[in-house]
C-alpha positions as CSV (number, residue, x, y, z in Angstrom):
1,M,187.9,-73.5,1.1
2,T,185.8,-76.7,0.8
3,F,182.6,-77.4,2.7
4,Q,183.9,-80.5,4.4
5,A,185.8,-79.8,7.6
6,T,189.0,-81.8,7.7
7,D,191.1,-79.8,10.2
8,L,190.9,-77.3,13.0
9,H,191.3,-74.3,10.6
10,D,188.3,-75.4,8.5
11,I,186.2,-75.1,11.7
12,M,187.9,-71.8,12.5
13,R,187.1,-70.4,9.0
14,I,183.4,-71.3,9.4
15,L,183.3,-69.7,12.9
16,L,185.0,-66.5,11.6
17,L,182.7,-66.2,8.6
18,I,179.5,-66.5,10.6
19,N,180.6,-64.0,13.2
20,F,181.4,-61.0,11.0
21,G,179.0,-58.1,11.6
22,K,176.8,-56.5,9.0
23,K,179.6,-54.2,7.9
24,H,181.7,-57.3,7.1
25,E,184.7,-56.0,8.9
26,A,186.0,-56.1,12.5
27,E,188.9,-55.3,14.7
28,T,191.0,-58.4,15.4
29,V,190.5,-58.0,19.2
30,E,186.8,-57.5,18.7
31,L,186.5,-60.5,16.5
32,K,188.2,-62.7,19.1
33,A,185.9,-61.4,21.8
34,R,182.9,-62.0,19.5
35,L,183.9,-65.7,19.0
36,D,184.4,-66.2,22.7
37,K,181.0,-64.8,23.4
38,F,179.3,-66.7,20.6
39,L,180.8,-70.0,21.9
40,D,180.3,-69.0,25.5
41,C,183.8,-70.3,26.1
42,Y,186.9,-68.1,26.6
43,H,189.4,-70.9,26.3
44,C,188.0,-72.8,23.3
45,I,190.0,-70.8,20.7
46,S,193.5,-69.4,21.1
47,R,194.6,-66.1,19.6
48,E,197.3,-68.0,17.7
49,D,194.8,-70.4,16.1
50,M,192.6,-67.5,15.1
51,E,195.4,-65.5,13.5
52,N,196.7,-68.5,11.6
53,S,193.2,-69.1,10.2
54,L,192.9,-65.4,9.3
55,K,196.1,-65.6,7.3
56,E,194.9,-68.8,5.5
57,M,191.6,-67.0,4.6
58,E,193.6,-64.0,3.3
59,N,195.6,-66.4,1.1
60,E,192.3,-67.9,-0.2
61,G,191.0,-64.4,-1.1
62,L,188.2,-64.4,1.6
63,L,189.4,-61.4,3.5
64,T,192.1,-58.7,3.7
65,I,194.1,-58.1,6.9
66,G,194.9,-54.4,7.8
67,E,196.3,-52.6,10.7
68,G,194.6,-54.4,13.6
69,N,191.4,-55.1,11.6
70,V,190.1,-57.6,8.9
71,I,187.7,-56.9,6.1
72,L,185.8,-59.6,4.1
73,T,186.2,-59.6,0.3
74,E,183.2,-59.9,-2.0
75,R,183.8,-63.7,-2.1
76,G,184.1,-63.8,1.7
77,V,180.8,-61.8,2.1
78,T,179.0,-64.3,-0.2
79,L,180.4,-67.3,1.7
80,S,179.6,-65.7,5.0
81,R,175.9,-65.2,4.0
82,E,175.7,-68.8,2.7
83,F,177.0,-70.2,5.9
84,Q,174.8,-68.0,8.1
85,G,171.7,-69.1,6.0
86,L,172.7,-72.7,6.3
87,L,173.6,-72.9,9.9
88,F,171.3,-70.3,11.5
89,K,168.2,-70.8,9.3
90,R,167.6,-67.1,9.2
91,E,166.0,-67.0,5.8
92,P,162.3,-67.7,6.5
93,I,161.4,-68.3,2.9
94,L,159.1,-71.3,3.5
95,E,157.4,-69.6,6.4
96,I,156.6,-66.3,4.5
97,V,155.4,-68.3,1.5
98,A,153.3,-70.5,3.7
99,G,151.8,-67.6,5.6
100,L,150.9,-65.6,2.5
101,T,149.5,-68.6,0.7
102,D,147.4,-69.7,3.8
103,G,146.1,-66.2,4.3
104,S,145.3,-65.6,0.6
105,I,143.5,-69.0,0.2
106,T,141.5,-68.5,3.4
107,S,140.4,-65.0,2.4
108,L,139.4,-66.2,-1.1
109,I,137.3,-69.1,0.3
110,V,135.5,-66.8,2.8
111,I,134.9,-64.1,0.2
112,I,133.7,-66.4,-2.5
113,S,131.5,-68.5,-0.1
114,A,130.0,-65.3,1.4
115,Y,129.3,-63.9,-2.0
116,L,127.8,-67.0,-3.6
117,G,125.8,-67.8,-0.5
118,G,124.6,-64.3,0.2
119,I,125.7,-64.5,3.8
120,A,125.1,-61.4,6.0
121,A,128.1,-59.2,7.0
122,H,128.0,-60.2,10.7
123,L,127.9,-63.9,9.9
124,T,130.8,-63.4,7.3
125,L,132.8,-61.7,10.0
126,F,132.2,-64.5,12.5
127,A,133.1,-67.2,10.0
128,A,136.1,-65.3,8.8
129,T,137.4,-64.8,12.3
130,L,137.1,-68.4,13.2
131,T,138.5,-69.7,9.9
132,L,141.5,-67.3,9.8
133,A,142.4,-67.8,13.4
134,A,142.3,-71.6,13.0
135,V,144.5,-71.5,9.9
136,A,147.0,-69.1,11.4
137,L,147.4,-71.0,14.7
138,T,147.5,-74.4,12.9
139,G,150.3,-73.1,10.6
140,F,152.1,-71.5,13.6
141,S,152.1,-74.7,15.6
142,S,153.0,-76.9,12.6
143,L,156.0,-74.7,11.8
144,V,157.2,-74.5,15.4
145,L,157.0,-78.3,16.0
146,G,157.6,-79.7,12.6
147,G,160.1,-77.1,11.6
148,K,162.0,-77.5,14.8
149,T,162.1,-81.3,14.3
150,E,163.3,-81.0,10.7
151,D,165.9,-78.4,11.5
152,I,167.4,-80.3,14.4
153,A,167.6,-83.5,12.2
154,D,169.4,-81.5,9.5
155,L,171.7,-80.1,12.1
156,M,172.6,-83.5,13.5
157,S,173.3,-84.8,10.0
158,L,175.5,-81.9,9.3
159,R,177.4,-82.4,12.5
160,N,177.9,-86.1,11.8
161,L,179.3,-85.3,8.3
162,M,181.8,-82.8,9.8
163,E,182.8,-85.1,12.6
164,S,183.4,-87.8,10.0
165,G,186.0,-85.6,8.3
166,L,187.7,-84.6,11.5
167,H,188.3,-88.3,12.5
168,C,190.9,-88.3,9.8
169,I,193.1,-85.8,11.6
170,P,196.3,-87.8,12.5
171,E,197.4,-85.5,15.4
172,G,195.6,-86.6,18.5
173,D,195.6,-83.3,20.4
174,E,194.4,-81.3,17.3
175,R,191.7,-84.0,16.6
176,D,190.4,-83.8,20.2
177,K,190.4,-80.0,20.1
178,S,188.6,-80.0,16.8
179,M,185.9,-82.5,18.0
180,S,185.4,-80.4,21.1
181,L,185.0,-77.2,19.1
182,I,182.5,-78.9,16.8
183,A,180.5,-80.1,19.8
184,T,180.4,-76.6,21.3
185,L,179.5,-75.0,17.9
186,F,176.5,-77.3,17.3
187,T,175.3,-76.8,20.9
188,V,175.2,-73.1,20.2
189,L,173.7,-73.6,16.8
190,R,170.9,-75.7,18.2
191,K,169.9,-72.8,20.5
192,E,170.1,-70.3,17.7
193,I,168.0,-72.4,15.4
194,N,165.3,-72.9,18.1
195,R,165.2,-69.1,18.4
196,S,165.1,-68.6,14.6
197,N,162.5,-71.2,14.2
198,F,160.1,-69.5,16.7
199,V,160.7,-66.1,15.0
200,S,160.0,-67.6,11.5
201,A,156.8,-69.3,12.7
202,T,155.7,-65.9,14.2
203,I,156.5,-64.2,10.8
204,S,154.3,-66.9,9.1
205,L,151.5,-66.2,11.6
206,V,151.6,-62.4,11.0
207,A,151.8,-63.0,7.2
208,T,148.7,-65.2,7.3
209,L,146.7,-62.7,9.4
210,I,147.6,-59.7,7.3
211,S,147.1,-61.4,3.9
212,G,143.8,-62.7,5.2
213,I,142.3,-59.9,7.3
214,I,142.7,-57.0,4.8
215,P,140.8,-58.5,1.8
216,I,138.0,-59.9,4.1
217,A,137.7,-56.5,5.8
218,I,137.4,-54.8,2.4
219,F,134.7,-57.3,1.4
220,I,132.7,-56.7,4.5
221,L,133.0,-52.9,4.7
222,L,132.6,-51.8,1.1
223,P,129.3,-52.0,-0.8
224,T,128.5,-54.5,-3.6
225,P,130.0,-55.0,-6.2
226,Y,133.0,-52.9,-5.2
227,N,133.7,-55.1,-2.2
228,L,134.2,-58.2,-4.4
229,I,136.2,-56.5,-7.1
230,I,138.6,-54.6,-4.7
231,S,139.1,-57.6,-2.3
232,L,139.9,-60.0,-5.1
233,A,142.2,-57.4,-6.6
234,F,144.0,-57.1,-3.3
235,V,144.4,-60.9,-3.1
236,A,145.8,-60.8,-6.6
237,V,148.3,-58.1,-5.6
238,I,149.4,-60.2,-2.6
239,V,149.8,-63.3,-4.7
240,G,151.5,-61.6,-7.6
241,L,153.6,-58.8,-6.2
242,F,154.6,-60.3,-2.8
243,L,154.3,-64.1,-2.9
244,V,155.4,-64.8,-6.5
245,R,158.1,-62.2,-6.6
246,Y,159.5,-63.1,-3.2
247,R,159.5,-66.8,-4.0
248,A,161.0,-66.3,-7.4
249,R,163.8,-64.1,-6.1
250,K,164.7,-66.4,-3.2
251,T,164.6,-69.7,-5.1
252,G,166.1,-68.4,-8.4
253,V,163.1,-69.8,-10.4
254,H,161.7,-67.6,-13.2
255,W,158.7,-65.6,-12.0
256,R,156.4,-66.9,-14.8
257,V,156.9,-70.5,-13.6
258,T,156.4,-69.5,-10.0
259,L,153.2,-67.5,-11.0
260,I,151.7,-70.5,-12.9
261,E,152.5,-72.9,-10.0
262,T,151.1,-70.5,-7.4
263,I,147.9,-69.7,-9.3
264,G,147.3,-73.5,-10.0
265,I,147.8,-74.4,-6.3
266,I,145.5,-71.6,-5.1
267,I,142.7,-72.4,-7.6
268,A,142.9,-76.1,-6.8
269,A,142.7,-75.4,-3.0
270,V,139.8,-73.0,-3.4
271,L,137.8,-75.3,-5.6
272,V,138.3,-78.3,-3.3
273,S,137.3,-76.2,-0.3
274,L,134.2,-75.0,-2.0
275,L,133.2,-78.5,-3.2
276,V,133.7,-79.9,0.3
277,G,131.7,-77.0,1.9
278,S,128.8,-77.5,-0.5
279,G,128.7,-81.2,-0.1
């Protein structure tokens, strides 16, 4: 199947692919009920349209039809995950990367500043609490508001592209039905994306706090020089093992390239912050 929706069955295939469960198989009756519940409309899709679409998907090698049930093939599973990631925004790559980066940079700045300035533990704790809270809340609000705006804009562009293809349907009844189904689909997707956006921003907030609190706590609680060595080692583990590995795996970029980029960004951010703070 192509990405561009040009008829009713293209829309049906997308709906079916994004509504398979984690086991990638479902009873036919259960699948119809799942579609109706997803669209919050029990008359938008007929049983005949769904069965015809399932047969087309079987011919394309996306699934196999058994006795009253359907099972996605390996190609169908891949396509299902791609559509879910595109339409639901359920892969919080940016948010996790942003959270880990913000927390790591903040903890580095606090630790290095406290060490070079010889700041007492209680003052370090006070400064760390304010700084980390400000960074975490700023990142959370930016992702909620900015991410929501960007996701909705992407969603509207995607809807316009799909509707443009559906305008070419010669049959008037099928064209109207397809346009109505697209409108219903994107109304549901908008609600799903709003929910996913809030969850992703919350994940970023938690990632920022965890990657920032632990090294700062180690620096405050342990004696010198072990506090500096262990806290910086912890930051290095967060950056190397989690941030670089996760980003490289999700983006398909070689980990060495990702590591160089990440270290360069963190070093630049820390140096600029220290220079501004000492000015």
